[in-house]
C-alpha positions as CSV (number, residue, x, y, z in Angstrom):
1,M,16.7,-33.1,41.3
2,S,14.8,-29.9,41.4
3,M,16.1,-26.9,39.5
4,T,16.2,-23.3,40.7
5,E,16.4,-19.8,39.1
6,A,20.1,-19.7,40.0
7,S,20.7,-21.8,36.9
8,I,19.3,-19.0,34.7
9,P,22.0,-16.7,33.4
10,E,22.4,-13.3,35.0
11,T,22.1,-10.7,32.2
12,D,20.6,-7.4,31.2
13,Q,20.1,-8.8,27.7
14,I,17.5,-11.3,26.5
15,V,17.6,-14.9,27.7
16,V,16.7,-17.6,25.2
17,A,15.6,-20.9,26.7
18,A,15.3,-24.1,24.7
19,L,13.5,-26.8,26.6
20,Y,11.8,-30.2,26.3
21,K,10.7,-33.1,28.4
22,F,9.0,-36.4,27.7
23,V,6.6,-37.0,30.5
24,S,2.9,-38.1,30.7
25,L,0.7,-35.0,30.5
26,P,-3.0,-36.2,30.4
27,D,-4.0,-32.6,31.3
28,F,-1.9,-30.9,28.6
29,E,-5.0,-29.0,27.3
30,E,-5.5,-27.5,30.7
31,L,-1.9,-26.1,30.8
32,K,-2.3,-24.1,27.6
33,P,-4.3,-21.2,29.0
34,Q,-2.2,-21.0,32.1
35,L,1.0,-20.8,30.1
36,E,-0.4,-18.3,27.6
37,E,-1.5,-16.0,30.5
38,L,1.8,-16.3,32.3
39,C,3.9,-15.6,29.2
40,N,1.8,-12.7,28.1
41,Q,2.1,-11.1,31.6
42,N,5.9,-11.6,31.6
43,S,6.9,-10.6,28.1
44,V,7.9,-14.1,27.1
45,L,7.8,-14.7,23.3
46,G,8.3,-17.9,21.3
47,T,6.6,-21.2,20.9
48,L,5.7,-24.0,23.4
49,L,4.3,-27.3,22.2
50,L,2.1,-29.4,24.5
51,A,1.0,-33.1,24.0
52,T,0.2,-36.1,26.1
53,E,3.9,-37.0,25.8
54,G,5.3,-33.8,27.2
55,I,6.5,-30.3,26.4
56,N,8.9,-28.8,23.8
57,G,9.7,-25.3,22.8
58,T,12.0,-22.3,22.6
59,V,11.2,-18.9,24.2
60,S,12.9,-15.6,24.9
61,A,12.4,-12.8,27.4
62,P,14.2,-10.5,29.8
63,R,15.6,-12.6,32.6
64,A,12.7,-11.9,34.9
65,G,10.3,-13.4,32.3
66,I,12.2,-16.6,32.0
67,V,12.5,-16.8,35.8
68,A,8.7,-16.5,36.0
69,L,8.0,-19.2,33.4
70,M,10.5,-21.7,34.8
71,N,9.4,-21.2,38.4
72,F,5.8,-22.0,37.2
73,L,7.0,-25.1,35.4
74,W,9.4,-26.3,38.2
75,A,6.5,-26.0,40.7
76,D,4.9,-28.9,38.8
77,S,6.6,-32.1,40.1
78,R,6.5,-33.5,36.5
79,F,8.8,-30.7,35.4
80,A,10.9,-30.4,38.6
81,D,14.1,-31.6,36.7
82,L,13.5,-29.7,33.5
83,A,16.8,-28.2,32.5
84,P,16.6,-25.7,29.6
85,K,19.6,-24.8,27.5
86,Y,20.1,-21.1,27.8
87,S,21.8,-18.6,25.6
88,I,21.9,-14.8,25.4
89,A,20.6,-12.5,22.6
90,P,20.7,-8.8,22.3
91,D,17.0,-8.5,21.3
92,Q,13.9,-10.6,21.5
93,A,14.4,-13.8,19.4
94,F,10.7,-14.0,18.5
95,T,7.8,-11.7,17.6
96,R,4.9,-13.7,19.1
97,M,4.0,-16.1,21.9
98,K,2.2,-19.3,20.9
99,V,1.2,-22.3,23.0
100,K,0.1,-25.1,20.7
101,L,-1.6,-28.4,21.4
102,K,0.0,-31.2,19.3
103,R,-0.3,-34.9,18.9
104,E,3.5,-35.1,19.3
105,I,6.0,-32.6,20.7
106,V,8.4,-33.7,18.0
107,T,6.7,-35.3,15.0
108,M,8.1,-38.7,13.9
109,G,4.7,-40.1,13.0
110,K,5.4,-43.5,14.6
111,D,3.1,-44.6,17.4
112,G,4.3,-46.2,20.6
113,I,7.8,-44.5,20.6
114,D,8.4,-43.7,24.3
115,P,11.9,-42.4,25.2
116,N,11.0,-42.8,28.9
117,R,10.8,-46.6,28.2
118,L,13.7,-47.0,25.7
119,V,16.3,-44.6,24.6
120,G,19.9,-44.5,23.3
121,R,23.0,-44.1,25.5
122,Y,23.7,-40.4,26.4
123,V,27.2,-39.1,25.6
124,K,28.6,-36.0,27.2
125,P,29.9,-33.3,25.0
126,A,33.4,-33.9,26.4
127,D,33.3,-37.5,25.3
128,W,31.6,-37.0,21.9
129,N,34.8,-36.5,19.9
130,A,36.2,-39.8,20.9
131,L,33.0,-41.7,19.9
132,I,32.6,-40.1,16.4
133,Q,36.3,-40.7,15.6
134,D,35.9,-44.4,16.3
135,P,36.0,-46.2,12.9
136,D,33.3,-48.6,14.1
137,T,30.9,-45.6,14.6
138,L,28.4,-44.4,12.0
139,V,27.6,-40.7,12.7
140,I,24.1,-39.6,11.7
141,D,22.8,-36.0,11.7
142,T,19.0,-36.4,12.5
143,R,18.2,-32.8,11.5
144,N,16.8,-31.7,8.1
145,S,18.8,-30.8,5.0
146,Y,18.6,-27.0,5.5
147,E,20.1,-27.5,8.9
148,Y,22.8,-29.9,7.8
149,A,23.7,-27.5,4.9
150,I,25.1,-24.7,7.2
151,G,27.0,-26.9,9.7
152,T,27.5,-30.4,11.0
153,F,30.1,-32.6,12.6
154,E,33.1,-34.0,10.6
155,G,32.1,-37.2,8.9
156,A,28.4,-37.0,9.7
157,L,26.0,-38.6,7.3
158,D,23.1,-36.5,5.9
159,P,19.8,-38.4,5.6
160,A,18.6,-35.6,3.3
161,T,15.2,-35.3,5.0
162,D,12.9,-32.3,4.7
163,T,11.0,-33.2,7.9
164,F,11.6,-35.5,10.8
165,R,8.7,-37.7,9.6
166,Q,10.9,-38.9,6.8
167,F,13.6,-40.2,9.1
168,P,12.1,-43.7,9.8
169,E,11.7,-44.3,6.1
170,W,15.4,-43.4,5.6
171,I,16.4,-45.9,8.3
172,E,14.3,-48.6,6.6
173,K,15.8,-48.1,3.2
174,N,19.4,-47.4,4.2
175,L,20.2,-49.3,7.4
176,K,17.5,-51.8,8.3
177,S,17.7,-53.4,4.9
178,L,21.4,-54.2,5.4
179,P,22.3,-57.8,6.4
180,A,23.3,-58.1,10.1
181,E,27.0,-58.5,9.3
182,K,27.1,-55.2,7.3
183,R,25.3,-53.1,9.9
184,P,27.4,-50.5,11.7
185,K,28.6,-51.7,15.1
186,K,27.9,-48.3,16.7
187,I,25.5,-45.5,15.7
188,A,26.0,-42.0,17.1
189,M,23.1,-39.5,16.5
190,F,22.8,-35.8,17.2
191,C,20.4,-32.9,16.7
192,T,20.1,-29.3,17.8
193,G,19.0,-29.7,21.4
194,G,18.6,-33.4,21.9
195,I,14.8,-33.9,21.5
196,R,14.9,-35.5,18.0
197,C,17.5,-38.0,19.2
198,E,15.4,-39.0,22.1
199,K,12.8,-40.4,19.6
200,S,15.3,-41.5,16.8
201,T,17.4,-43.5,19.2
202,A,14.4,-45.1,20.7
203,Y,13.2,-46.0,17.2
204,M,16.6,-47.4,16.3
205,L,16.7,-49.7,19.3
206,E,13.2,-50.9,18.5
207,Q,14.4,-51.8,15.0
208,G,17.1,-54.0,16.4
209,F,20.2,-51.8,16.5
210,D,22.1,-52.5,19.7
211,E,24.7,-49.9,20.3
212,V,23.0,-46.5,19.7
213,Y,24.3,-43.3,21.3
214,H,23.3,-39.7,21.2
215,L,24.9,-36.4,22.1
216,E,23.5,-35.3,25.5
217,G,22.2,-31.7,25.2
218,G,22.6,-31.7,21.5
219,I,24.7,-29.4,19.3
220,L,23.9,-26.4,21.5
221,K,25.4,-28.0,24.6
222,Y,28.5,-29.1,22.6
223,L,29.1,-25.6,21.2
224,E,28.6,-24.2,24.7
225,E,31.0,-26.6,26.5
226,V,33.7,-27.8,24.0
227,P,36.5,-25.2,23.3
228,Q,36.7,-24.2,19.6
229,E,40.2,-25.5,19.3
230,Q,39.1,-28.9,20.3
231,S,35.8,-28.9,18.3
232,M,34.9,-31.3,15.5
233,W,32.0,-29.1,14.6
234,K,32.2,-27.4,11.1
235,G,30.1,-24.4,10.2
236,E,27.2,-22.9,12.2
237,C,24.1,-24.4,13.9
238,F,20.7,-23.4,12.7
239,V,18.4,-22.3,15.5
240,F,14.6,-21.8,15.4
241,D,14.5,-18.0,16.2
242,Q,15.5,-14.7,14.7
243,R,19.2,-15.3,15.4
244,V,19.0,-17.9,12.6
245,S,22.3,-19.6,13.6
246,V,24.9,-19.7,16.4
247,T,28.6,-20.6,16.6
248,H,31.0,-21.8,19.3
249,G,30.2,-20.3,22.6
250,L,26.6,-19.8,21.4
251,Q,27.5,-16.6,19.7
252,I,25.1,-15.3,17.0
253,G,26.2,-16.6,13.6
254,T,26.3,-15.0,10.1
255,Y,23.2,-16.3,8.4
256,E,20.0,-14.4,7.8
257,L,16.6,-15.9,7.1
258,C,14.7,-15.5,3.8
259,H,11.3,-14.1,4.7
260,A,9.7,-16.0,1.9
261,C,10.9,-19.5,2.2
262,R,12.5,-19.4,5.6
263,M,15.7,-20.8,4.4
264,P,19.1,-19.6,6.0
265,I,21.0,-17.5,3.5
266,T,24.6,-16.3,3.3
267,E,26.0,-12.9,2.4
268,E,27.2,-14.5,-0.9
269,E,23.6,-15.6,-1.7
270,K,22.4,-12.1,-0.9
271,Q,24.5,-10.8,-3.8
272,S,22.5,-12.9,-6.3
273,D,20.0,-11.3,-8.7
274,K,17.4,-13.6,-7.3
275,Y,17.7,-12.1,-3.8
276,I,15.2,-9.4,-3.1
277,Q,14.9,-8.5,0.6
278,G,11.6,-9.6,2.1
279,V,10.6,-11.2,-1.3
280,G,12.7,-14.1,-2.2
281,C,16.2,-15.6,-2.4
282,P,18.1,-18.1,-4.7
283,H,16.4,-21.0,-2.9
284,C,12.8,-19.9,-3.8
285,Y,12.7,-17.1,-6.2
286,D,12.0,-19.2,-9.3
287,S,9.1,-21.0,-7.5
288,L,7.3,-17.9,-6.5
289,T,4.2,-16.7,-8.3
290,E,3.9,-13.1,-9.4
291,D,1.1,-12.8,-6.7
292,Q,3.4,-14.0,-4.0
293,K,6.2,-11.7,-5.1
294,S,3.7,-8.7,-5.0
295,R,2.3,-9.7,-1.6
296,F,5.8,-10.3,-0.1
297,G,7.0,-7.0,-1.6
298,E,4.1,-5.1,0.1
299,R,4.8,-6.9,3.4
300,Q,8.4,-5.8,3.2
301,K,7.3,-2.2,2.5
302,Q,5.1,-2.2,5.6
303,I,8.1,-3.6,7.7
304,Q,10.3,-0.7,6.5
305,L,7.6,1.9,7.2
306,A,7.1,0.5,10.8
307,K,10.9,0.6,11.3
308,M,11.0,4.2,10.2
309,R,8.2,4.9,12.8
310,N,10.2,2.9,15.5
311,E,7.3,0.5,15.7
312,K,7.4,-3.4,15.6
313,H,5.8,-4.9,12.5
314,I,4.2,-8.3,13.4
315,G,2.3,-8.8,10.2
316,R,0.3,-11.8,9.0
317,K,1.6,-15.3,9.7
318,M,2.6,-17.1,6.5
319,P,0.8,-20.3,6.1
320,P,3.1,-23.3,6.6
321,K,4.6,-24.6,3.4
322,E,3.3,-21.6,1.3
323,V,6.7,-21.7,-0.3
324,G,9.8,-23.7,0.6
325,I,10.2,-25.3,4.0
326,E,7.8,-24.8,7.0
327,A,7.3,-21.5,8.7
328,D,9.1,-21.2,12.0
329,A,6.2,-22.0,14.3
330,S,5.7,-25.3,12.5
331,R,9.3,-26.3,12.5
332,L,9.6,-26.9,16.2
333,A,7.7,-30.2,15.9
334,E,9.4,-31.3,12.7
């Protein structure tokens, strides 16, 4: 079914669109300059990942920019049914636009995993509570530890991964090694927008698990559709943009992002002696070198000066894994 711009929220604020689709894209390299030009011409910021297996990304723009981008994608028959998850932000959620060519649009590191061929059973947000309350169901959060830490579903298991690449190893050690009679009868998996579950449920089925389910549309769709009084979600949901986290109704959450390690931090953590704005936080301060502290301090000074001049400070991109977890642009594929 083809989508139309009528599905994009009407608003004078910024529209954030999270999108993905597994589809054969042998010409993915040719799409890169076309998308870069279109996004630059329409004030679209964020990250789009392209690979032979499809597209993945999150972008933000005034509504007209999102309309231009989506109409371009929908005009390609391979993306005709692409249905982004939209939310609203008061300001641009990103500072740059990047279109990246990747080996995978979400990096599991396992060859031959094709969600178009094999995938878990989709569960609508309205039906999710019943499934995860079933005593025969093992609920697994497929996201990473820093995401799990600020919010998850009641009773969900944390694989304690730092990247999605580690997930297959966790399955091997903790579930596949169990004798058949001790394996969970049902496995319910969830992630932010659904893409990691496409691959993780496909992997689980290939490993011999029969009843594997995942939350259709991910946590974002659940928070959008399920009333808070009926919700089994506890905490906030980490998102890969400057909003940092969202709550029920996709309202902006309470977390901020440490500019050094990119970890979400609370107001309580900001009261720590190890929190210095723009320099470090309790998660990373002790691991920073004096050179890093000096450079990050200078960067924060330039940000403040730009703010005083009513200018936008972009600054140098921090190399991934310089400290802590990956920088934002790299996390999309992890």
